[in-house]
C-alpha positions as CSV (number, residue, x, y, z in Angstrom):
1,M,-30.0,-6.8,63.9
2,K,-29.2,-6.7,60.1
3,D,-30.5,-9.5,58.0
4,Y,-27.4,-11.0,56.3
5,F,-29.4,-13.7,54.6
6,K,-31.3,-11.5,52.1
7,E,-31.2,-12.9,48.5
8,P,-28.6,-10.9,46.5
9,K,-29.9,-8.8,43.6
10,S,-27.1,-9.9,41.3
11,T,-29.0,-13.0,40.3
12,S,-31.6,-11.1,38.2
13,I,-28.9,-9.0,36.6
14,S,-27.0,-12.2,35.7
15,K,-30.1,-13.6,34.1
16,K,-30.6,-10.5,32.0
17,R,-27.0,-10.5,30.9
18,I,-27.3,-14.2,29.9
19,A,-30.5,-13.5,28.0
20,T,-28.8,-10.6,26.2
21,I,-25.8,-12.7,25.3
22,I,-28.0,-15.5,24.0
23,I,-30.1,-13.1,21.9
24,S,-27.0,-11.4,20.5
25,V,-25.4,-14.8,19.6
26,I,-28.7,-15.8,17.8
27,I,-28.8,-12.5,15.9
28,F,-25.1,-12.8,15.0
29,I,-25.6,-16.4,13.7
30,A,-28.7,-15.4,11.8
31,I,-26.8,-12.5,10.1
32,A,-23.8,-14.8,9.3
33,V,-26.1,-17.5,7.8
34,F,-28.0,-14.8,5.8
35,I,-24.7,-13.4,4.4
36,I,-23.3,-16.9,3.5
37,V,-26.5,-17.9,1.8
38,Y,-26.7,-14.5,0.0
39,V,-23.2,-14.9,-1.3
40,Q,-23.4,-18.6,-2.3
41,D,-27.0,-19.1,-3.5
42,I,-27.7,-17.1,-6.7
43,Q,-31.5,-17.6,-6.6
44,F,-31.7,-16.4,-3.0
45,R,-29.6,-13.4,-3.8
46,E,-31.8,-12.5,-6.8
47,W,-34.9,-12.7,-4.5
48,V,-33.3,-10.5,-1.8
49,D,-32.0,-8.0,-4.4
50,T,-35.4,-7.7,-6.0
51,N,-37.8,-7.9,-3.0
52,I,-35.8,-6.6,0.0
53,L,-33.0,-4.4,-1.3
54,Q,-35.2,-3.0,-4.1
55,K,-32.3,-3.2,-6.6
56,E,-34.6,-3.8,-9.6
57,V,-36.3,-0.8,-11.2
58,N,-38.6,-0.5,-14.2
59,E,-39.2,1.8,-17.1
60,D,-41.8,4.5,-16.5
61,K,-41.4,4.2,-12.7
62,L,-38.5,6.6,-12.4
63,A,-37.8,10.4,-12.4
64,T,-37.8,11.5,-16.1
65,I,-36.4,14.4,-18.1
66,E,-38.6,15.2,-21.0
67,M,-36.5,15.8,-24.1
68,I,-37.3,17.4,-27.5
69,Q,-36.6,15.0,-30.3
70,D,-33.6,16.6,-31.9
71,E,-30.6,14.8,-33.3
72,N,-28.3,17.7,-32.2
73,V,-29.1,17.1,-28.5
74,K,-26.1,15.6,-26.6
75,V,-26.5,14.0,-23.2
76,Y,-23.7,13.3,-20.6
77,A,-23.5,12.2,-17.0
78,F,-21.0,13.6,-14.5
79,A,-20.8,13.8,-10.7
80,Q,-24.4,13.5,-9.5
81,Y,-25.9,15.2,-12.6
82,I,-27.2,14.6,-16.1
83,G,-26.3,17.3,-18.6
84,I,-28.1,18.1,-21.8
85,L,-26.4,20.2,-24.5
86,S,-28.6,21.8,-27.1
87,K,-28.4,25.1,-29.0
88,N,-25.3,26.3,-27.2
89,E,-27.0,25.8,-23.8
90,F,-25.9,23.1,-21.3
91,K,-28.8,22.3,-18.9
92,I,-27.9,20.4,-15.7
93,Y,-30.4,18.1,-13.9
94,G,-30.2,16.4,-10.6
95,S,-31.4,13.0,-9.4
96,T,-35.0,14.0,-9.2
97,A,-35.0,15.2,-12.9
98,K,-35.3,18.9,-11.7
99,E,-33.3,21.4,-13.7
100,E,-30.7,22.8,-11.3
101,A,-28.6,25.1,-13.6
102,K,-27.8,26.1,-17.1
103,V,-24.7,27.6,-18.7
104,A,-24.0,29.1,-22.1
105,V,-21.3,27.3,-24.0
106,D,-20.3,28.0,-27.6
107,I,-20.3,24.4,-28.6
108,S,-22.5,22.3,-30.9
109,N,-20.4,19.1,-31.5
110,P,-19.0,18.3,-28.1
111,L,-16.2,16.3,-26.7
112,F,-16.9,15.4,-23.0
113,Y,-14.6,14.1,-20.3
114,A,-15.6,13.8,-16.6
115,N,-13.5,12.9,-13.6
116,G,-15.1,13.2,-10.2
117,R,-16.5,16.8,-9.8
118,N,-14.6,17.9,-12.9
119,L,-16.1,18.1,-16.4
120,A,-14.3,19.3,-19.6
121,I,-16.3,20.2,-22.7
122,A,-14.7,21.1,-26.0
123,E,-15.8,21.6,-29.6
124,E,-14.6,18.7,-31.6
125,K,-12.5,20.0,-34.6
126,G,-13.1,23.5,-33.1
127,Q,-11.4,26.0,-30.8
128,K,-13.4,26.3,-27.6
129,I,-12.9,24.5,-24.4
130,Y,-14.7,24.9,-21.0
131,F,-13.8,23.4,-17.6
132,M,-16.5,23.0,-15.0
133,Q,-16.7,21.9,-11.4
134,D,-20.1,20.7,-10.4
135,K,-22.5,23.2,-12.0
136,D,-20.1,26.1,-12.6
137,I,-17.7,27.1,-15.3
138,V,-14.3,27.6,-13.7
139,W,-12.4,28.6,-16.9
140,E,-12.6,28.6,-20.7
141,D,-10.2,29.1,-23.5
142,S,-9.9,29.4,-27.3
143,I,-7.1,27.6,-29.0
144,E,-5.4,27.8,-32.4
145,G,-5.9,24.7,-34.5
146,E,-8.6,22.0,-34.0
147,I,-9.3,20.1,-30.8
148,S,-9.2,16.4,-31.3
149,K,-9.2,15.0,-27.8
150,I,-9.4,16.1,-24.2
151,Y,-8.7,14.7,-20.8
152,T,-9.1,16.0,-17.2
153,S,-7.6,14.5,-14.1
154,P,-9.3,13.9,-10.6
155,N,-7.5,17.1,-9.5
156,G,-8.5,19.2,-12.4
157,Y,-5.4,19.3,-14.6
158,T,-6.6,19.2,-18.3
159,A,-4.8,18.1,-21.4
160,V,-6.0,19.1,-24.9
161,A,-4.8,17.5,-28.1
162,I,-4.7,19.9,-31.0
163,T,-4.3,19.2,-34.8
164,G,-4.4,21.4,-37.9
165,T,-1.2,23.2,-37.1
166,I,2.3,22.9,-38.6
167,N,2.9,20.0,-36.2
168,K,1.1,16.7,-36.4
169,T,-0.2,17.1,-32.9
170,V,0.2,19.7,-30.1
171,I,-0.6,18.9,-26.5
172,N,-1.6,21.8,-24.2
173,V,-1.8,21.2,-20.5
174,Y,-3.7,23.4,-18.1
175,D,-3.9,23.5,-14.3
176,D,-7.2,23.5,-12.4
177,K,-7.5,27.3,-12.7
178,G,-7.0,27.4,-16.5
179,K,-3.4,28.5,-16.6
180,S,-1.6,26.9,-19.6
181,L,1.4,25.1,-18.0
182,F,3.2,24.0,-21.1
183,K,2.9,22.6,-24.6
184,T,4.5,19.7,-26.2
185,F,4.8,19.2,-30.0
186,L,4.7,15.9,-32.0
187,S,5.9,16.3,-35.5
188,T,5.4,12.7,-36.9
189,T,2.9,10.9,-34.7
190,R,-0.8,11.3,-33.9
191,I,-2.4,10.7,-30.5
192,S,-4.7,7.7,-29.8
193,D,-5.1,8.6,-26.2
194,M,-3.6,10.6,-23.3
195,T,-3.9,10.6,-19.5
196,I,-2.6,12.5,-16.5
197,S,-1.6,10.7,-13.3
198,N,-3.8,11.1,-10.2
199,D,-1.2,13.2,-8.5
200,N,-0.8,15.5,-11.5
201,K,2.9,14.6,-11.8
202,Y,2.9,12.9,-15.2
203,L,1.4,13.2,-18.6
204,A,1.4,10.1,-20.8
205,L,0.7,10.1,-24.5
206,A,-0.1,7.0,-26.6
207,E,1.3,7.8,-30.0
208,I,0.8,6.1,-33.4
209,D,3.0,6.3,-36.4
210,T,1.4,5.0,-39.6
211,S,4.1,6.3,-42.1
212,G,5.9,3.0,-42.4
213,V,5.0,-0.5,-43.6
214,T,3.8,-1.5,-40.1
215,I,2.0,0.4,-37.5
216,Q,4.3,1.6,-34.7
217,S,2.9,2.5,-31.3
218,K,4.7,4.0,-28.4
219,I,4.0,5.7,-25.1
220,E,5.9,8.7,-24.0
221,V,5.7,10.0,-20.4
222,F,6.5,13.6,-19.5
223,S,7.2,15.2,-16.1
224,I,4.7,18.1,-15.7
225,E,6.9,19.8,-13.2
226,K,9.9,19.7,-15.5
227,A,7.8,20.7,-18.5
228,Q,6.9,24.0,-16.9
229,I,10.7,24.8,-16.8
230,D,11.8,23.2,-20.1
231,A,9.2,21.4,-22.1
232,N,11.8,20.1,-24.6
233,N,13.6,18.2,-21.9
234,S,10.7,17.0,-19.8
235,K,10.4,13.5,-21.3
236,I,11.2,10.9,-18.6
237,A,10.2,7.6,-20.2
238,I,9.4,5.8,-23.5
239,Y,7.5,2.5,-23.4
240,S,8.0,0.4,-26.5
241,I,5.0,-1.5,-28.0
242,D,5.1,-4.5,-30.3
243,N,4.8,-3.9,-34.0
244,N,1.2,-3.7,-35.3
245,E,-0.1,-3.6,-31.8
246,L,-2.4,-0.5,-31.7
247,I,-2.8,1.1,-28.3
248,T,-6.3,2.4,-28.1
249,N,-6.6,3.5,-24.5
250,I,-4.3,4.4,-21.6
251,Q,-5.2,5.2,-18.0
252,Y,-3.2,6.0,-14.9
253,H,-4.2,4.0,-11.8
254,D,-2.8,4.4,-8.3
255,K,0.9,4.3,-7.6
256,D,1.5,5.9,-11.0
257,K,0.9,2.6,-12.7
258,L,0.0,3.2,-16.4
259,I,-2.5,0.8,-17.8
260,C,-2.5,0.3,-21.6
261,M,-5.2,-1.4,-23.7
262,S,-4.9,-2.8,-27.3
263,K,-7.2,-5.1,-29.2
264,D,-5.5,-8.3,-27.8
265,K,-4.2,-7.4,-24.4
266,I,-4.1,-5.2,-21.4
267,T,-0.6,-4.3,-20.1
268,A,0.7,-2.3,-17.1
269,F,3.9,-0.2,-17.0
270,S,5.5,1.0,-13.8
271,L,7.2,4.4,-13.8
272,E,10.6,2.6,-14.1
273,G,9.4,0.9,-17.3
274,N,8.7,-2.5,-16.0
275,K,6.1,-4.2,-18.2
276,E,3.4,-6.6,-16.9
277,E,0.7,-8.3,-18.9
278,I,-2.6,-8.2,-17.0
279,Y,-4.8,-9.9,-19.6
280,N,-4.4,-11.5,-23.0
281,N,-7.6,-12.3,-25.0
282,K,-6.1,-13.9,-28.1
283,N,-7.7,-17.3,-27.3
284,T,-11.0,-16.0,-25.9
285,K,-14.2,-14.7,-27.3
286,T,-13.8,-11.3,-25.8
287,T,-16.5,-8.9,-26.7
288,F,-15.6,-5.8,-24.7
289,Q,-12.9,-4.6,-22.3
290,A,-12.3,-1.3,-20.5
291,I,-9.5,0.1,-18.3
292,D,-11.0,3.4,-17.1
293,L,-12.1,2.2,-13.7
294,D,-10.6,2.9,-10.3
295,N,-7.7,0.5,-10.1
296,N,-9.5,-2.2,-12.0
297,V,-10.0,-3.4,-15.5
298,V,-13.0,-5.3,-16.9
299,I,-13.2,-7.9,-19.6
300,L,-16.5,-9.3,-21.1
301,E,-16.5,-12.7,-22.7
302,E,-19.5,-14.4,-24.4
303,V,-20.0,-17.9,-23.3
304,A,-22.6,-20.5,-24.4
305,A,-25.3,-21.2,-21.9
306,N,-27.0,-23.9,-24.0
307,L,-27.6,-24.7,-27.6
308,F,-29.6,-21.5,-28.3
309,T,-28.5,-18.9,-25.7
310,A,-25.3,-17.3,-24.4
311,D,-24.3,-15.5,-21.2
312,T,-21.8,-12.8,-20.6
313,N,-18.9,-13.7,-18.3
314,V,-17.6,-10.5,-16.6
315,T,-14.0,-10.7,-15.3
316,I,-12.9,-7.8,-13.1
317,I,-9.1,-7.6,-12.4
318,N,-7.6,-5.4,-9.7
319,T,-4.5,-3.9,-11.2
320,D,-2.8,-3.6,-7.7
321,N,-3.2,-7.0,-6.2
322,K,-4.2,-8.9,-9.4
323,K,-7.3,-10.4,-7.7
324,N,-10.0,-11.6,-10.1
325,I,-13.7,-11.3,-9.5
326,N,-16.3,-12.9,-11.8
327,Y,-19.9,-12.0,-12.5
328,T,-22.3,-13.6,-14.9
329,A,-25.1,-11.8,-16.8
330,K,-27.7,-14.1,-18.2
331,S,-27.7,-12.6,-21.7
332,V,-25.4,-11.3,-24.4
333,T,-24.0,-7.8,-23.7
334,K,-24.7,-5.3,-26.5
335,E,-22.7,-2.4,-25.0
336,L,-20.4,-1.7,-22.1
337,Y,-20.2,1.5,-20.0
338,T,-17.8,2.2,-17.2
339,Y,-17.0,5.0,-14.7
340,E,-15.0,4.9,-11.5
341,N,-16.3,1.8,-9.8
342,I,-19.4,1.2,-11.8
343,I,-19.8,-1.2,-14.7
344,A,-23.0,-1.1,-16.8
345,L,-24.0,-3.9,-19.1
346,N,-26.6,-3.2,-21.8
347,L,-28.4,-6.5,-22.3
348,G,-31.0,-5.1,-24.8
349,T,-34.1,-4.4,-22.7
350,E,-32.2,-4.5,-19.4
351,I,-29.2,-2.7,-17.9
352,E,-27.3,-4.4,-15.1
353,F,-25.2,-2.0,-13.0
354,I,-22.5,-3.8,-11.0
355,N,-19.6,-2.5,-9.0
356,T,-15.9,-3.5,-9.2
357,G,-16.5,-5.8,-6.3
358,G,-18.7,-7.9,-8.5
359,W,-22.0,-7.1,-6.8
360,L,-25.2,-5.9,-8.4
361,V,-26.0,-2.3,-7.7
362,K,-29.1,-1.8,-9.8
363,R,-31.0,-3.6,-12.5
364,Y,-33.1,-1.6,-14.9
365,K,-35.8,-3.3,-17.0
366,A,-37.5,-1.7,-20.1
367,E,-40.3,-2.6,-22.4
368,Q,-38.2,-1.7,-25.5
369,E,-34.6,-1.9,-26.7
370,I,-32.4,0.5,-24.9
371,A,-30.5,2.8,-27.3
372,D,-28.0,4.5,-25.1
373,V,-26.9,5.0,-21.5
374,V,-24.8,7.6,-19.8
375,I,-23.3,7.0,-16.3
376,S,-21.2,8.5,-13.6
377,G,-20.4,7.2,-10.2
378,N,-23.8,8.3,-8.7
379,I,-26.3,8.5,-11.5
380,A,-27.2,6.9,-14.8
381,G,-29.4,8.2,-17.6
382,I,-31.4,5.8,-19.8
383,I,-31.8,7.7,-23.1
384,Y,-34.8,7.4,-25.4
385,R,-35.9,9.5,-28.3
386,D,-38.1,11.8,-26.2
387,K,-37.0,11.2,-22.6
388,I,-34.2,10.4,-20.2
389,E,-35.0,8.1,-17.2
390,I,-32.8,8.6,-14.2
391,V,-31.4,5.7,-12.2
392,N,-29.7,6.5,-8.9
393,L,-26.8,4.2,-8.2
């Protein structure tokens, strides 16, 4: 006869399940508490960043590129590489400081512009321009006149501003294969900056006219598609700027929103011409500002910490949703560097790398004053007279 009174095995399984649930809940609560304390307690966050997340690095503890002391050496960061230009040779180094490639370029006084994998190099006041992707030259060209400014888009469209011709300025736009798509001519104004939209549909030019009593600035927008058919009738918008307001930088963000920076303010224009002021610094002690970030702008303001010292208040504004994020550096910033979603603050003997979310990415500490820094989205080079130290971001 079967024994119907045997103890069911489900009891032990239920106990295991309960224990698993309890342990999971405890782990979840511990993680939640850790995150809350990390976000709200600055001292705890500093300890975690330094001792657990290893976000702090020191001079002489990193991969180093030895460099000959020569004032003609030019250093630039792009993609995941550090490039060094010397004697018409562009050497490319990876994150371990190993030389990975070198290319010959007929350039001694370079203009650089990087965007993602793309790098444009041109001879300032010269004729040569090269376009690279990663470590390879995709195309090169020689132009008539003198190159004064270059820009390349995330998708590889490149604009070149040319002076020294019968026109005040000529803009030549190339596609990603090096085909010249069109030229536009400016007879009375010079270019302070230019940019191409992320979808390669629009070219925007910040123009300055100094021939009158007051400085006149304006921004003209051209349809790249229309310009390939009829460059003379490709202008689709003109944005007016207040008298004596000098536009220094322009940059397309997502949704074809054009961000414009002058000394006193940062403004956004929609494609329809709607104007929106993002930031006005007339009544603040603004030391630096930049707009060439991914859908964000950054403003640095010096604020007194006590009677003898000052901090740097960093305000990051998302140009899409207008959300503000604040970060405080416990020193005065001597120089600002930006690229994609990375913001680097030169504090003298320290560099703080933060992202557009307001979080510390890396802190670099040196025994001496830091002269210069180059950054991309993945790598930074700390430049000294005889070496470059590589910081992986």
